[in-house]
C-alpha positions as CSV (number, residue, x, y, z in Angstrom):
1,M,33.6,139.1,158.1
2,R,30.7,136.7,157.7
3,F,30.4,137.8,154.0
4,D,34.1,136.9,153.5
5,R,33.5,133.4,154.8
6,I,30.4,132.9,152.6
7,R,32.3,134.2,149.6
8,A,35.2,131.7,150.3
9,V,32.8,128.8,150.4
10,V,31.1,129.9,147.2
11,M,34.5,130.3,145.5
12,W,35.7,126.9,146.7
13,T,32.5,125.3,145.4
14,F,33.1,127.0,142.0
15,I,36.7,125.8,141.9
16,F,35.7,122.2,142.8
17,S,33.0,122.1,140.2
18,M,35.4,123.4,137.5
19,G,37.9,120.7,138.4
20,M,40.5,123.4,139.3
21,T,40.9,124.4,135.7
22,G,41.7,128.0,134.5
23,L,42.4,130.6,137.1
24,V,42.9,129.7,140.7
25,I,40.5,131.7,142.8
26,G,39.4,131.2,146.3
27,T,42.9,131.4,147.6
28,A,44.6,134.4,149.2
29,P,46.6,136.5,146.7
30,A,50.3,136.5,146.9
31,Q,51.6,139.6,148.7
32,G,55.1,139.7,147.1
33,G,58.3,140.4,148.9
34,N,57.6,137.9,151.7
35,P,59.7,134.8,152.4
36,V,58.8,131.9,150.2
37,V,59.1,128.2,151.3
38,T,59.6,125.4,148.8
39,I,58.9,121.8,149.9
40,E,60.3,119.4,147.4
41,M,58.2,116.3,147.2
42,E,58.2,113.2,144.9
43,K,54.8,114.4,143.5
44,G,56.1,117.9,142.8
45,N,56.9,121.0,144.7
46,I,54.7,122.8,147.2
47,I,55.6,126.5,147.3
48,F,54.0,128.9,149.8
49,E,54.5,132.5,150.8
50,M,54.9,133.3,154.5
51,Y,53.2,136.3,156.3
52,P,55.7,137.9,158.7
53,D,53.4,140.9,159.0
54,V,50.7,138.9,160.9
55,A,52.8,136.1,162.5
56,P,56.4,137.4,162.9
57,K,57.6,135.0,165.6
58,T,56.1,132.0,163.8
59,V,57.7,132.9,160.5
60,A,61.0,133.5,162.2
61,R,60.9,130.1,163.9
62,I,59.8,128.2,160.7
63,T,62.5,130.0,158.8
64,E,65.1,129.0,161.5
65,L,63.9,125.3,161.3
66,V,64.0,125.3,157.5
67,K,67.5,126.7,157.5
68,Q,68.6,124.1,160.0
69,G,67.3,121.3,157.7
70,F,64.8,120.2,160.4
71,Y,62.0,119.4,157.9
72,N,64.2,117.5,155.4
73,G,63.1,113.9,155.3
74,L,60.0,114.4,157.5
75,T,56.6,113.2,156.3
76,F,53.1,114.4,156.0
77,H,51.8,112.1,158.8
78,R,48.2,113.3,158.6
79,V,46.1,113.5,155.5
80,E,42.4,114.2,155.8
81,P,40.9,114.5,152.3
82,G,39.0,117.8,151.8
83,F,40.4,119.1,155.1
84,V,44.1,119.2,155.7
85,I,47.5,117.7,155.2
86,Q,49.8,117.9,158.2
87,G,53.6,117.5,158.6
88,G,56.6,118.7,160.6
89,D,56.7,115.9,163.2
90,P,60.1,114.2,163.6
91,N,58.3,111.2,165.3
92,G,56.0,110.9,162.2
93,N,52.9,110.3,164.2
94,G,51.7,113.7,165.4
95,T,53.4,113.6,168.9
96,G,56.7,115.2,168.2
97,G,58.2,118.6,167.6
98,S,61.4,120.6,167.8
99,G,61.1,121.2,171.5
100,V,60.3,124.9,171.3
101,K,56.7,126.0,171.9
102,L,55.4,129.1,170.1
103,K,53.0,131.7,171.5
104,A,49.9,131.9,169.4
105,E,49.7,134.6,166.8
106,F,46.0,134.4,165.9
107,N,45.2,136.8,163.1
108,K,42.5,137.7,160.6
109,K,43.8,135.5,157.8
110,L,41.1,133.1,156.7
111,H,41.5,129.3,156.3
112,L,41.1,129.0,152.5
113,L,42.4,126.5,150.0
114,G,46.2,126.4,150.4
115,T,46.3,128.2,153.8
116,V,49.3,127.2,155.9
117,A,48.9,127.3,159.7
118,M,50.4,125.9,162.8
119,A,49.1,122.7,164.3
120,R,48.7,122.7,168.1
121,S,47.0,120.9,171.0
122,Q,44.1,122.4,172.9
123,D,46.6,124.8,174.5
124,P,46.7,127.9,172.2
125,D,50.4,128.3,172.9
126,S,51.5,124.7,172.2
127,A,52.4,125.0,168.5
128,D,56.0,123.8,167.8
129,S,57.1,122.6,164.3
130,Q,54.0,120.9,163.0
131,F,52.0,122.7,160.4
132,Y,49.0,122.0,158.2
133,I,47.9,123.1,154.7
134,C,44.2,123.4,154.0
135,L,42.7,121.3,151.2
136,G,39.7,123.6,151.0
137,P,38.1,126.4,153.1
138,Q,37.9,125.7,156.8
139,A,36.1,128.7,158.3
140,F,35.5,127.0,161.6
141,L,39.3,127.2,162.2
142,D,39.5,131.0,161.6
143,G,41.0,133.0,164.5
144,K,41.8,129.8,166.4
145,Y,45.1,128.8,164.8
146,T,48.1,130.8,163.7
147,V,47.9,131.3,160.0
148,F,51.4,132.1,158.7
149,G,51.4,131.3,155.0
150,Q,49.5,130.6,151.7
151,V,50.0,128.4,148.7
152,T,48.9,130.5,145.7
153,D,50.3,128.9,142.6
154,K,48.2,126.3,140.6
155,P,50.9,123.6,140.4
156,S,51.4,123.6,144.2
157,L,47.6,123.6,144.8
158,E,47.4,120.5,142.6
159,V,50.3,118.8,144.5
160,I,48.7,119.3,147.9
161,Q,45.6,117.4,146.7
162,K,47.8,114.4,145.7
163,I,49.7,114.1,149.0
164,S,49.3,110.7,150.8
165,R,50.1,109.8,154.4
166,G,53.8,109.1,154.7
167,D,54.9,111.2,151.7
168,V,58.3,112.6,152.4
169,M,59.4,116.2,152.3
170,K,62.7,115.5,150.5
171,K,64.1,119.0,150.9
172,V,62.6,122.2,152.3
173,S,64.1,125.6,151.6
174,V,63.3,129.3,152.1
175,K,64.1,132.4,150.1
């Protein structure tokens, strides 16, 4: 486990130093056959695969919210360069949600570049509709938040790096 974290940091350092050119490494590989979410943004689309095998209730709830159109028109209200972008709050300030709390589904998925996980308060079972996407490896979050997806394609990884606070999720869909 420790070796995997060290490897992730080394890979991220390599990607950063190469300016994200060439192959995208240091992200989790796509597993195929899993649900895929597309977030349409002004700056381009963010596409990520969800992991129902490790976070089935979270994936089911996110899928339900997406199909209801809950995320359409919401913003990324938190942007921390080199750390995360966070969205999914109807209040737009980090205080809101859909009104349904989710039980934590902590798993062994690592927080790498492009990892998608549920935001929460200090209560492990307080996640609702807010999620974050990692802008680089965040090993200190591993096992403490519900990881439920991964951005794996290069164009989407480039888009997440360009997101600014207040950028709107024009339309969110799932296949």
